[in-house]
C-alpha positions in Angstrom: -257.3 -18.6 -58.9 -256.0 -18.5 -55.2 -253.1 -16.9 -53.3 -251.9 -18.9 -50.4 -248.7 -17.9 -47.9 -247.0 -21.1 -46.3 -243.8 -22.2 -45.0 -242.5 -25.5 -47.2 -241.7 -28.3 -44.6 -240.5 -31.4 -46.7 -240.7 -31.8 -50.6 -240.2 -34.6 -53.3 -241.8 -35.3 -56.5 -244.4 -37.8 -57.8 -244.7 -39.3 -61.3 -247.8 -38.8 -63.7 -248.0 -39.6 -67.3 -247.2 -36.2 -68.3 -244.3 -36.5 -66.4 -242.8 -35.5 -62.9 -244.6 -32.9 -60.6 -242.6 -31.0 -57.6 -245.0 -31.9 -54.3 -244.3 -29.8 -51.3 -245.8 -30.3 -47.8 -246.0 -27.5 -45.7 -248.0 -25.3 -43.1 -249.7 -22.2 -43.8 -249.5 -18.8 -42.0 -252.8 -19.8 -40.1 -251.5 -23.1 -39.5 -253.2 -25.5 -41.9 -251.6 -28.3 -43.3 -251.1 -27.8 -47.2 -249.7 -29.7 -50.3 -248.7 -27.8 -53.1 -248.0 -29.6 -56.4 -245.7 -27.4 -58.9 -245.8 -28.6 -62.5 -243.6 -25.8 -63.7 -240.3 -27.8 -63.1 -238.8 -30.1 -65.7 -236.0 -32.3 -65.2 -232.9 -30.7 -67.0 -229.3 -31.5 -67.9 -226.5 -29.4 -69.6 -224.7 -30.3 -72.7 -221.6 -28.5 -73.6 -220.7 -28.4 -77.3 -216.9 -28.7 -78.5 -215.4 -25.4 -79.6 -216.4 -24.2 -83.4 -219.7 -26.5 -82.9 -222.6 -25.2 -85.0 -225.0 -24.9 -82.1 -228.2 -24.1 -84.1 -227.4 -27.8 -86.0 -226.6 -29.5 -82.6 -229.4 -27.9 -80.8 -232.0 -29.0 -83.4 -230.2 -32.6 -83.3 -230.9 -32.7 -79.6 -234.6 -31.5 -79.7 -235.5 -34.2 -82.3 -234.1 -37.2 -80.1 -236.4 -39.8 -79.8 -236.1 -43.5 -79.1 -237.9 -46.6 -77.7 -236.9 -48.3 -74.4 -238.3 -51.3 -72.6 -241.7 -50.6 -74.8 -241.7 -46.7 -73.8 -240.9 -43.9 -75.8 -238.2 -41.7 -74.3 -238.0 -38.4 -75.9 -236.4 -34.8 -75.3 -239.3 -32.6 -74.4 -237.5 -29.4 -75.1 -233.8 -27.7 -75.5 -232.3 -24.3 -75.4 -229.2 -22.4 -76.0 -227.8 -20.6 -72.8 -224.5 -19.1 -71.4 -222.9 -20.7 -68.5 -219.4 -20.3 -66.6 -217.4 -23.4 -66.2 -214.8 -23.0 -63.2 -215.1 -19.0 -64.2 -214.8 -19.7 -68.1 -217.5 -18.5 -70.4 -218.8 -21.3 -72.3 -221.7 -22.3 -74.5 -224.3 -24.9 -73.4 -227.7 -26.6 -74.1 -230.2 -27.2 -71.4 -232.0 -30.2 -72.0 -235.3 -30.9 -70.8 -237.0 -34.5 -70.3 -240.3 -35.9 -68.8 -238.6 -37.8 -66.0 -235.9 -37.8 -64.1 -234.7 -41.2 -64.8 -234.7 -40.6 -68.5 -232.0 -38.7 -68.1 -229.3 -41.5 -67.9 -231.1 -42.9 -70.9 -230.7 -40.0 -73.1 -227.1 -39.3 -71.8 -225.7 -42.6 -73.1 -227.6 -41.7 -76.2 -225.8 -38.1 -76.4 -222.3 -39.8 -75.9 -222.3 -40.8 -79.5 -222.6 -37.4 -80.9 -218.9 -36.3 -81.3 -220.1 -32.3 -81.5 -220.3 -32.9 -77.7 -217.7 -32.0 -75.4 -219.0 -33.0 -72.0 -222.4 -33.5 -70.3 -222.8 -32.1 -67.2 -225.6 -31.4 -64.1 -227.1 -35.1 -64.6 -226.5 -36.5 -61.3 -228.6 -33.9 -58.9 -231.9 -35.0 -57.5 -235.0 -33.4 -59.1 -236.3 -32.0 -56.1 -232.8 -30.2 -55.3 -232.3 -28.7 -58.7 -236.1 -27.2 -58.3 -235.2 -25.6 -55.0 -231.7 -24.1 -56.8 -233.2 -22.9 -59.8 -236.3 -21.2 -58.2 -234.2 -20.0 -55.4 -236.7 -21.2 -52.9 -235.6 -21.9 -49.2 -237.4 -24.5 -47.3 -238.9 -23.4 -44.1 -239.0 -19.9 -45.5 -242.3 -18.0 -46.3 -243.5 -18.8 -49.6 -246.7 -18.3 -51.8 -248.4 -20.2 -54.3 -250.8 -19.1 -57.1 -252.8 -21.8 -58.1 -256.2 -24.1 -57.8 -257.5 -25.7 -54.9 -258.2 -29.3 -56.0 -259.7 -32.1 -54.2 -257.7 -34.5 -52.3 -257.7 -37.8 -50.0 -254.5 -36.8 -48.3 -254.1 -36.2 -44.6 -254.0 -32.4 -45.6 -256.3 -29.4 -45.0 -255.4 -27.7 -48.4 -254.4 -29.3 -51.4 -253.3 -26.9 -54.5 -251.8 -26.9 -57.7 -249.9 -23.8 -58.9 -246.4 -22.2 -59.0 -244.5 -21.5 -56.0 -242.1 -18.5 -55.2 -240.5 -17.6 -52.0 -241.7 -14.2 -50.3 -239.5 -13.4 -47.5 -236.6 -15.1 -45.3 -239.1 -15.2 -42.6 -239.0 -18.8 -40.9 -241.4 -21.2 -39.5 -241.5 -20.4 -35.8 -242.7 -22.9 -33.3 -243.4 -25.8 -35.4 -245.5 -28.7 -34.1 -242.5 -31.4 -32.9 -243.8 -34.8 -31.6 -240.8 -36.8 -29.6 -240.8 -40.6 -29.2 -239.0 -43.3 -27.4 -239.3 -47.2 -27.3 -238.6 -49.9 -24.8 -238.8 -53.7 -25.4 -239.3 -56.4 -23.2 -235.7 -57.3 -23.0 -233.6 -54.4 -23.9 -230.4 -56.3 -23.5 -231.6 -58.8 -26.5 -230.0 -59.5 -29.8 -232.3 -61.9 -31.2 -234.0 -60.7 -34.2 -236.9 -62.3 -36.7 -240.0 -63.8 -35.2 -238.6 -64.4 -31.7 -237.7 -60.8 -31.6 -238.7 -59.3 -28.1 -242.0 -57.4 -28.6 -242.1 -53.2 -28.1 -243.8 -53.0 -24.8 -244.0 -49.2 -24.3 -243.7 -45.9 -26.2 -243.1 -42.6 -24.4 -244.3 -39.7 -26.6 -243.9 -36.0 -25.8 -245.3 -33.0 -28.0 -244.2 -29.5 -28.0 -247.3 -28.3 -27.0 -247.1 -30.0 -23.4 -248.7 -33.4 -24.8 -246.9 -36.5 -22.8 -248.0 -40.0 -22.9 -246.6 -43.2 -22.5 -248.6 -46.2 -24.0 -247.9 -49.8 -22.5 -249.9 -53.0 -22.5 -249.2 -54.6 -19.6 -251.9 -53.2 -17.0 -250.9 -52.4 -13.2 -251.8 -49.4 -10.5 -250.9 -46.1 -10.9 -251.9 -42.8 -10.3 -250.3 -41.2 -13.1 -252.4 -39.7 -16.2 -249.9 -39.8 -18.8 -249.6 -43.8 -18.6 -252.0 -45.1 -20.8 -252.8 -49.1 -21.1 -253.7 -51.1 -24.1 -254.2 -54.7 -24.8 -251.7 -55.8 -26.9 -248.6 -55.3 -28.6 -250.6 -54.6 -31.7 -252.9 -52.4 -30.0 -249.8 -50.2 -28.9 -248.3 -49.9 -32.5 -251.8 -48.8 -33.6 -252.4 -46.2 -31.0 -249.0 -44.9 -32.1 -250.1 -44.7 -35.6 -253.1 -42.8 -34.1 -251.4 -40.4 -32.0 -249.2 -39.5 -35.1 -252.3 -39.0 -37.4 -254.4 -37.0 -34.7 -251.6 -34.9 -33.3 -250.5 -33.7 -36.7 -247.0 -33.1 -36.0 -244.7 -30.8 -38.3 -241.7 -33.0 -37.1 -241.0 -36.3 -35.6 -237.9 -36.6 -33.6 -235.9 -39.4 -31.9 -232.5 -40.1 -30.4 -230.7 -42.4 -32.5 -234.0 -43.4 -33.9 -232.8 -43.9 -37.6 -230.5 -46.6 -36.0 -232.8 -48.4 -33.3 -236.4 -47.1 -32.8 -238.0 -47.1 -36.2 -236.0 -50.4 -37.9 -237.6 -52.0 -34.6 -240.8 -50.5 -35.2 -240.9 -51.5 -38.8 -239.7 -55.3 -37.9 -242.4 -55.5 -35.6 -245.1 -54.0 -37.4 -244.2 -56.4 -40.3 -244.3 -59.4 -38.1 -247.2 -58.5 -36.9 -249.0 -57.5 -40.2 -249.5 -53.6 -39.5 -249.0 -51.1 -42.2 -247.1 -47.8 -41.0 -248.9 -45.8 -43.2 -248.5 -42.3 -41.6 -247.2 -40.3 -44.3 -249.4 -37.3 -45.1 -250.0 -39.0 -48.4 -251.1 -42.1 -46.6 -247.8 -44.3 -47.8 -245.8 -46.1 -45.5 -242.5 -45.3 -44.1 -239.6 -46.2 -46.1 -235.9 -46.3 -45.7 -233.5 -44.4 -47.6 -229.7 -45.7 -48.0 -227.4 -42.9 -47.4 -223.7 -42.2 -47.5 -221.5 -44.7 -44.8 -223.8 -47.3 -45.0 -226.4 -45.9 -43.0 -230.2 -45.4 -43.4 -232.8 -42.8 -42.4 -236.6 -43.4 -42.4 -238.6 -41.5 -44.4 -241.9 -40.4 -43.7 -243.7 -38.4 -46.6 -244.7 -35.1 -45.5 -243.4 -35.2 -42.0 -239.6 -34.8 -41.8 -238.3 -37.4 -39.0 -235.2 -35.8 -37.3 -232.6 -38.2 -35.6 -231.1 -35.5 -33.4 -228.4 -38.0 -32.6 -226.8 -37.9 -35.8 -227.0 -34.2 -36.0 -225.3 -33.8 -32.6 -222.8 -36.6 -33.7 -221.8 -35.1 -37.1 -222.3 -31.2 -37.0 -222.1 -30.0 -33.0 -218.9 -31.7 -32.3 -215.4 -32.3 -33.6 -213.0 -30.1 -34.7 -214.6 -27.8 -37.1 -217.5 -27.4 -34.6 -214.3 -26.1 -32.5 -215.7 -27.4 -28.9 -219.6 -26.9 -29.7 -220.1 -29.9 -27.5 -217.5 -31.0 -25.2 -219.0 -34.3 -24.3 -216.9 -37.6 -25.5 -220.0 -39.6 -25.5 -223.2 -39.3 -27.4 -225.5 -41.1 -25.1 -228.6 -39.3 -24.2 -227.6 -38.8 -20.7 -224.4 -37.3 -21.6 -225.8 -34.8 -24.3 -228.8 -33.7 -22.2 -226.4 -33.2 -19.3 -224.2 -30.6 -21.4 -227.1 -28.9 -23.2 -230.0 -29.2 -20.7 -228.1 -29.6 -17.4 -230.4 -32.7 -16.7 -230.0 -36.4 -16.7 -231.9 -39.3 -17.4 -233.9 -41.1 -14.4 -231.3 -43.4 -13.1 -232.2 -47.0 -13.0 -230.9 -50.5 -14.5 -232.6 -50.7 -17.8 -231.6 -54.3 -17.9 -234.0 -54.8 -15.1 -237.1 -54.3 -17.6 -236.9 -57.5 -18.6 -237.7 -59.0 -15.0 -240.0 -56.5 -14.4 -242.1 -57.1 -17.1 -242.2 -60.7 -16.8 -243.5 -60.2 -13.0 -245.5 -57.1 -13.7 -243.7 -55.4 -10.7 -242.3 -51.8 -10.5 -243.6 -51.3 -14.2 -244.3 -47.6 -13.5 -240.8 -46.3 -13.0 -240.1 -47.9 -16.4 -242.9 -46.0 -18.0 -241.8 -42.8 -16.6 -238.6 -43.6 -17.5 -239.4 -44.1 -21.0 -241.6 -40.7 -21.2 -238.7 -39.1 -19.6 -236.6 -40.0 -22.5 -239.0 -38.9 -25.2 -239.1 -35.6 -22.9 -235.3 -34.9 -22.9 -235.0 -35.7 -26.9 -237.9 -33.1 -27.3 -236.5 -30.5 -25.3 -232.9 -31.4 -27.0 -234.2 -30.5 -30.2 -235.9 -27.4 -29.0 -232.4 -26.6 -27.8 -230.9 -27.1 -31.2 -233.5 -25.9 -33.2 -232.1 -22.7 -34.1 -228.6 -24.3 -35.3 -230.7 -26.4 -37.7 -232.8 -23.7 -39.0 -229.7 -21.4 -39.9 -228.0 -24.2 -41.8 -231.4 -24.8 -43.9 -231.4 -21.4 -44.3 -228.0 -21.1 -45.6 -227.8 -24.4 -48.0 -231.5 -23.9 -48.7 -232.4 -27.8 -48.5 -234.8 -29.3 -46.7 -234.7 -30.1 -42.9 -234.8 -33.8 -43.3 -232.0 -33.5 -45.5 -230.0 -31.0 -43.7 -230.2 -32.6 -40.1 -228.7 -35.7 -41.3 -225.6 -33.7 -43.5 -222.1 -34.1 -42.7 -219.7 -30.9 -43.0 -218.8 -32.0 -46.3 -222.4 -32.3 -47.5 -223.3 -29.0 -46.4 -220.6 -27.0 -47.7 -221.2 -28.7 -51.5 -224.9 -27.9 -51.2 -224.1 -24.2 -50.4 -222.1 -24.3 -53.4 -224.6 -25.9 -55.4 -227.2 -23.3 -54.1 -224.5 -20.2 -55.1 -224.3 -21.5 -58.7 -227.3 -19.8 -59.6 -225.4 -16.6 -58.5 -222.5 -16.8 -60.2 -224.1 -18.9 -63.3 -221.8 -21.5 -62.8 -222.1 -25.0 -63.9 -222.3 -27.5 -60.7 -219.2 -30.1 -61.1 -220.1 -33.8 -61.5 -219.8 -35.9 -58.6 -216.6 -38.1 -58.9 -216.9 -41.6 -60.6 -215.8 -44.6 -58.4 -212.4 -44.7 -60.2 -211.9 -41.3 -59.5 -212.7 -41.5 -55.8 -210.2 -44.5 -55.6 -207.5 -42.7 -57.2 -208.0 -39.5 -54.9 -207.8 -41.4 -52.0 -203.9 -41.8 -52.5 -203.5 -38.1 -52.9 -201.7 -36.7 -49.5 -200.7 -33.4 -48.5 -198.9 -32.1 -45.3 -201.0 -30.6 -42.3 -201.0 -27.8 -40.2 -197.7 -26.6 -38.5 -197.1 -27.5 -34.8 -194.6 -25.8 -32.5 -194.0 -28.5 -29.8 -195.3 -27.3 -26.3 -192.5 -26.7 -23.5 -193.6 -28.9 -20.7 -194.2 -27.0 -17.3 -196.6 -25.1 -15.0 -196.8 -21.3 -16.3 -198.6 -18.3 -15.1 -199.5 -15.3 -16.9 -200.7 -16.5 -20.2 -202.4 -15.3 -23.4 -203.7 -17.5 -26.3 -204.0 -15.6 -29.6 -205.7 -17.3 -32.4 -206.4 -16.5 -36.0 -210.0 -15.8 -36.7 -211.2 -18.2 -39.2 -207.4 -18.8 -40.4 -208.1 -21.1 -43.5 -211.2 -19.5 -45.1 -209.4 -15.7 -44.8 -206.2 -17.4 -46.9 -208.9 -18.7 -49.3 -210.4 -15.1 -49.6 -206.9 -13.3 -49.4 -205.0 -15.4 -51.8 -207.5 -16.2 -54.0 -207.5 -20.2 -54.1 -209.6 -21.6 -56.2 -210.3 -24.6 -58.8 -210.8 -21.5 -61.5 -207.9 -19.5 -60.5 -205.1 -22.0 -60.3 -202.6 -21.1 -63.3 -198.9 -21.5 -64.8 -198.9 -17.7 -65.0 -196.2 -16.7 -62.2 -196.4 -12.8 -63.1 -200.1 -12.0 -62.7 -201.0 -14.5 -59.5 -200.7 -15.1 -55.9 -197.8 -18.0 -55.1 -198.1 -20.4 -52.5 -195.5 -21.2 -49.9 -193.2 -24.5 -51.3 -195.1 -27.7 -50.9 -192.6 -30.2 -51.2 -190.6 -28.3 -54.0 -193.5 -27.2 -55.3 -195.0 -24.1 -55.5 -198.7 -23.4 -56.8 -199.9 -20.2 -58.6 -203.4 -18.7 -58.2 -204.4 -15.8 -60.8 -205.7 -12.3 -59.1 -207.0 -11.0 -62.7 -210.6 -12.2 -61.5 -211.8 -13.4 -57.8 -212.7 -17.0 -58.1 -215.8 -18.6 -57.4 -215.0 -20.3 -54.1 -213.1 -17.1 -52.7 -216.2 -14.8 -53.5 -218.4 -17.1 -51.6 -216.1 -17.7 -48.7 -215.4 -14.0 -48.3 -219.3 -13.4 -48.4 -219.5 -16.0 -45.2 -216.8 -14.3 -43.4 -218.1 -11.0 -43.6 -221.5 -11.9 -42.9 -220.0 -13.6 -39.8 -218.0 -10.3 -38.6 -221.3 -8.3 -39.1 -223.2 -10.8 -36.7 -220.9 -11.0 -34.2 -220.9 -7.4 -33.9 -224.7 -7.4 -33.4 -224.3 -10.2 -31.1 -222.3 -7.9 -28.6 -225.7 -5.7 -28.2 -228.0 -8.7 -28.5 -227.4 -12.1 -27.3 -230.2 -13.5 -29.5 -230.1 -17.6 -29.8 -231.1 -16.9 -33.3 -228.3 -14.8 -34.1 -225.8 -17.0 -32.0 -226.9 -20.1 -34.3 -226.4 -18.1 -37.5 -222.9 -17.2 -36.5 -222.1 -20.7 -35.9 -223.8 -22.1 -39.0 -221.8 -19.5 -41.1 -218.3 -20.5 -39.0 -218.8 -24.4 -39.9 -219.3 -23.6 -43.3 -216.6 -21.5 -44.0 -214.3 -23.5 -41.8 -214.7 -26.7 -43.8 -213.9 -25.6 -47.0 -210.2 -26.3 -47.2 -211.1 -29.7 -46.1 -213.8 -30.2 -48.6 -211.7 -29.2 -51.4 -209.3 -32.1 -50.0 -211.9 -34.7 -49.8 -211.9 -37.3 -52.4 -215.7 -37.5 -52.7 -216.1 -33.9 -53.3 -217.6 -32.3 -56.5 -215.3 -29.0 -56.3 -212.0 -31.4 -55.6 -208.6 -29.8 -55.8 -205.4 -31.2 -54.0 -203.9 -28.2 -55.2 -206.1 -26.0 -53.4 -206.0 -28.2 -50.2 -202.1 -28.1 -50.0 -201.9 -24.3 -50.9 -204.6 -23.5 -48.1 -202.4 -25.2 -45.4 -199.0 -24.4 -46.9 -200.2 -21.0 -46.3 -201.5 -21.6 -42.8 -198.0 -22.8 -41.8 -196.7 -19.7 -43.2 -198.9 -17.5 -41.3 -198.4 -19.2 -37.8 -194.6 -19.4 -38.4 -194.4 -15.7 -39.1 -197.0 -15.3 -35.9 -194.5 -17.3 -33.8 -191.6 -15.3 -34.8 -193.1 -12.0 -34.3 -194.1 -12.9 -30.9 -190.7 -14.2 -29.8 -189.0 -10.6 -31.4 -191.7 -8.7 -29.3 -190.1 -10.4 -25.9 -193.2 -13.0 -25.1 -192.0 -16.7 -24.6 -194.0 -19.2 -26.9 -195.2 -22.4 -25.1 -197.0 -24.1 -27.8 -198.6 -23.1 -31.5 -200.6 -25.6 -33.3 -202.2 -24.7 -36.6 -204.0 -21.1 -36.0 -203.2 -20.5 -32.3 -200.3 -19.7 -30.1 -200.1 -20.2 -26.4 -197.6 -17.1 -24.9 -196.4 -16.7 -21.5 -196.5 -12.8 -21.2 -193.7 -12.8 -18.3 -192.8 -9.3 -17.3 -194.9 -7.8 -19.8 -198.3 -6.9 -19.3 -201.6 -7.4 -21.1 -201.6 -3.7 -22.5 -198.7 -4.9 -24.5 -200.3 -8.2 -25.7 -203.0 -5.7 -27.0 -200.7 -3.5 -28.7 -198.7 -6.5 -30.2 -202.1 -7.9 -31.8 -202.8 -4.6 -33.3 -199.2 -4.2 -34.8 -199.4 -7.7 -36.1 -202.9 -7.3 -37.5 -201.8 -4.1 -39.4 -199.3 -6.4 -41.6 -202.0 -9.3 -42.6 -204.1 -9.1 -45.7 -207.8 -7.9 -45.7 -210.0 -9.8 -43.5 -207.4 -12.1 -41.9 -207.0 -11.2 -38.1 -205.3 -12.3 -35.1 -208.0 -12.2 -32.1 -207.3 -12.6 -28.2 -208.9 -16.0 -27.2 -208.4 -15.2 -23.4 -206.1 -14.4 -20.8 -205.2 -17.2 -18.4 -203.8 -17.2 -14.6 -201.9 -20.3 -15.0 -201.7 -23.4 -17.6 -199.7 -26.8 -17.3 -198.2 -28.5 -20.5 -197.3 -32.2 -20.2 -194.6 -34.2 -21.8 -194.9 -37.3 -24.1 -194.6 -40.7 -22.1 -191.1 -42.1 -22.4 -190.0 -38.5 -24.2 -188.7 -35.3 -23.3 -190.7 -33.4 -26.0 -194.1 -31.9 -25.0 -197.4 -33.4 -26.2 -199.7 -31.9 -28.8 -203.1 -30.9 -27.8 -202.6 -31.7 -24.5 -202.7 -29.2 -21.7 -205.1 -27.5 -18.7 -205.8 -23.5 -18.3 -207.7 -21.6 -15.8 -208.9 -18.5 -16.7 -209.7 -15.0 -14.8 -213.0 -16.3 -14.1 -211.5 -19.7 -12.5 -213.0 -21.9 -15.1 -210.6 -24.7 -15.9 -210.3 -25.7 -19.7 -208.9 -29.4 -20.4 -207.6 -30.5 -23.4 -206.5 -34.0 -24.5 -206.4 -35.7 -21.1 -208.2 -38.6 -19.7 -210.9 -36.3 -18.3 -212.4 -35.9 -21.7 -211.7 -39.4 -23.3 -213.3 -42.8 -23.4 -211.1 -45.9 -22.0 -210.3 -44.6 -18.6 -212.5 -45.7 -15.2 -214.2 -43.0 -13.1 -211.8 -42.8 -10.4 -208.8 -42.1 -12.9 -211.2 -38.9 -14.4 -212.2 -38.2 -10.8 -208.5 -38.1 -9.5 -207.0 -36.1 -12.6 -209.8 -33.5 -12.4 -209.1 -32.7 -8.4 -205.3 -32.4 -9.2 -206.0 -29.8 -11.8 -208.3 -28.0 -9.3 -205.5 -28.1 -6.5 -202.4 -27.2 -9.1 -204.6 -24.3 -11.2 -207.1 -23.1 -8.9 -205.3 -23.2 -5.4 -201.5 -23.2 -6.9 -201.1 -25.8 -4.1 -199.0 -28.9 -5.7 -198.4 -30.2 -2.2 -202.1 -30.3 -1.7 -202.5 -32.3 -5.0 -199.6 -34.5 -4.0 -201.2 -35.5 -0.8 -204.5 -36.2 -2.2 -203.3 -38.6 -4.8 -201.2 -40.9 -2.0 -204.7 -40.5 0.0 -206.6 -42.1 -3.0 -203.8 -44.3 -3.6 -203.9 -46.1 -0.4 -207.8 -46.0 -0.4 -207.6 -48.4 -3.7 -205.0 -50.3 -2.3 -207.3 -51.1 0.8 -210.3 -51.8 -1.1 -211.9 -48.7 0.1 -213.7 -47.4 -2.9 -216.8 -48.1 -4.3 -216.8 -50.8 -7.5 -218.8 -47.7 -9.6 -215.5 -45.9 -9.3 -213.7 -48.6 -11.1 -215.9 -48.6 -13.9 -214.1 -48.4 -17.4 -216.0 -47.2 -20.5 -214.8 -47.7 -24.1 -216.6 -47.7 -27.5 -216.5 -50.2 -29.9 -215.6 -48.9 -33.3 -216.0 -51.8 -35.3 -217.9 -54.9 -35.5 -216.5 -57.6 -32.8 -215.4 -60.3 -35.1 -213.2 -57.5 -37.2 -210.9 -56.8 -34.4 -207.5 -58.4 -34.9 -206.2 -57.7 -31.4 -208.7 -58.3 -28.5 -208.9 -55.4 -26.1 -210.7 -55.9 -22.5 -213.7 -54.1 -24.1 -213.8 -56.4 -26.9 -213.4 -59.5 -24.5 -216.4 -57.8 -22.4 -218.3 -57.2 -25.4 -218.2 -60.8 -26.5 -219.5 -61.9 -22.8 -222.4 -59.7 -23.8 -223.2 -61.5 -26.8 -223.1 -65.0 -24.8 -225.8 -63.3 -22.7 -228.1 -62.4 -25.8 -227.1 -58.4 -25.2 -227.0 -56.5 -28.5 -223.7 -54.7 -29.2 -221.6 -53.2 -32.3 -219.7 -50.2 -33.6 -220.6 -47.3 -31.4 -221.8 -49.2 -28.4 -220.3 -47.9 -25.0 -218.9 -50.9 -23.3 -218.6 -50.8 -19.4 -216.6 -53.2 -17.6 -214.3 -53.6 -14.6 -210.8 -55.4 -14.1 -210.8 -58.1 -11.4 -208.3 -59.7 -9.6 -207.0 -62.7 -10.6 -204.3 -64.3 -12.9 -203.7 -64.0 -17.1 -204.1 -61.2 -19.3 -206.0 -58.3 -18.2 -208.9 -59.0 -20.9 -209.5 -62.4 -19.1 -210.1 -60.7 -16.2 -212.4 -58.1 -17.7 -216.1 -58.4 -16.4 -219.4 -57.0 -17.1 -220.1 -54.2 -14.2 -222.8 -56.7 -12.9 -220.7 -59.7 -12.7 -217.5 -58.0 -11.1 -217.4 -58.7 -7.2 -214.1 -57.3 -6.9 -211.6 -54.9 -8.3 -207.6 -55.8 -9.2 -206.1 -52.6 -7.0 -202.7 -53.2 -8.8 -204.0 -52.6 -12.2 -206.2 -49.5 -11.5 -203.1 -48.1 -9.6 -200.3 -48.8 -12.3 -202.6 -48.7 -15.6 -205.3 -46.3 -14.6 -204.1 -43.8 -11.9 -200.6 -43.4 -12.4 -200.5 -43.1 -16.2 -203.4 -39.9 -16.0 -201.3 -38.2 -13.7 -197.9 -39.0 -13.9 -197.0 -37.0 -16.5 -198.6 -33.7 -14.7 -196.2 -34.6 -11.8 -193.2 -34.8 -13.9 -193.3 -31.2 -15.3 -193.6 -30.3 -11.6 -190.5 -32.4 -10.8 -191.8 -35.1 -9.3 -191.3 -39.2 -10.4 -193.5 -42.2 -10.2 -192.1 -43.3 -6.7 -192.9 -40.1 -5.2 -196.6 -40.3 -5.9 -196.6 -43.8 -4.2 -195.1 -42.8 -0.9 -196.8 -42.6 2.3 -198.9 -39.6 3.2 -196.6 -38.5 6.1 -193.6 -38.0 3.6 -191.8 -34.6 4.3 -193.4 -31.6 2.3 -192.1 -31.6 -1.2 -190.9 -28.3 -3.0 -193.5 -26.7 -5.6 -192.3 -24.8 -7.9 -193.0 -23.0 -11.6 -191.0 -24.1 -14.4 -190.0 -21.0 -16.8 -189.6 -22.2 -20.4 
């Protein structure tokens, strides 16, 4: 018997004659690769008996179940009585153990015929997940195995059979990471099958400084990191050899589930090469995931597509501005996270360069740079991923691909052990379909008052939705008809929901813990700005913030339209209460949305804001708190097009550090030309930073004249728009769709998610008829850019300042126009 301490990195299970065996790949504290087989776990599910059932008789009946199916004996290994909670209510249950996970479905069907059984639960959870939940093991955290060393042919240093348990919360530090990126001989080609262009180079970057670009057309170079092989076959084999010899803990890529791995697999299949790079010497496989996507699985080595994590977790409303870029290209993400860009070149030139063997060195360096950027982005966001792994206690391979809802659901599943709760079933197809028709009212919006304002403050509730869940005990387990001993929700379409306060609900307790943990961490961060603590705070925030959306999601295990509707009803109540109190105090509300208000301080001062905060917070329930987001020197709120009302989520502010915050304008959106974004950005700088409207107006007139006189570069006219679906699914053909069709004719691969770049050229016909690929455009339509790009991007800004469209088109020598600040 030996004890070994290690960090679990990947987990699955294998089948043997005696049943399934949990298999854990990891790294010992001395850096050795280890594989652990844990036979202690048996697949299981729960049977809930009808009331007044003779439990002993039912238990014995279940224990004796044995039948033949497909020439195999299917039987229950064991069963035991247990006490559980179902949405807070105590129930008797029978835990049923089987040999193989796939037998659960067969035995479940057999049990349906027994009338003493009310329901069957926890039958739809993968065995490795249940193993982690029941044994309270968190991947990447320090564990120990007590067992015996056995012989193996696996690509590991130690192979042991024994029982695993978690030692501490210490997490794997400085994992060995290998990043990669591929290039093909024709980056524009959409050809598939035998005529698919070959892979001509693979760039690799390791966390220990390893750098290499392998290619199979030799040329003169002094770069030691460029290595030559003789063919594509040798290239792919060398790629395999590097992975095996480097022995990474993780392999990372950028959009590698969507492009690199499927392409490598297709070429390897065509060239009859086995991609047997798993630590168990098995070939890679693709796992189908929700949303009709797939991801590559390499046994023992988690593959992490950081594009997925960034797109799903580091952007959007829940992430609350974690990532501001509207494009998820490697270049855009690297610029924001690292402050660095890809090597600038036209990748479409690679085809000619390869064919003529000219200038290939720069493409090899480009390829290698992409791998390096991918590695460095991963290293930067590793604390965020690690903290989510620690919270939900699932493998990094799974966590890196989860949506907000999946993170929350896995966290709830983990916490059921602490509360002895039964994990609820996934909804059936019919239930999901029916739930899609259930709707509820969203958050309250106080329409903005268009204008330019000075001396502003923005106040927002700290975690409004989670604090409402905790304060009002909103949970599936607390919904009640008892109006006397309950919290009554605000009215929702003539209905009020009631939530018992006799016992704290399962979900409110969990949410309360998340809130309190984050409050403590934020206090520590004030004294120590540790990246790990910031990542932990971020992880706790996104888990807590998503609960109200999760309970209203049609695919959720813990689904409750009543809970979601009530949470948002309370949110509307509190934001309306805040607006009323702000106005009573003598401030002017400019805009309010869901959980925040924008206030014009007027003749009051900052101390008055702080006093208001203190007084208002004294009236709020426990854990609910209004915070000062920031003070702002100046801010502009615009109106809707062709309407007198203000535009929601569309404003620009400048704080006391001269930092401009822009929301909803063309600068941060796709579908607008470079020139329109640049002009809008400069206009904000003149108005907000310099408080000089006249200067902004003069600048716009100058730029309009230069566009008219064709003095601007073609690259300023480039418009970028994303395809959101397959080209043939578009009923209305916009310019970007028309250009995408042009790309297809050139065998350039495009599809959902592709960023289409084009220029609108001069000529007759519809705009879509004049939209051309950047390389095909020889001029630009000045009238189009002025009237459909420049003016729409700035017109609403100047309108709130008292200027009309015609004023923007006047010559530069027009009389100086009066600038003013409009008071609400």
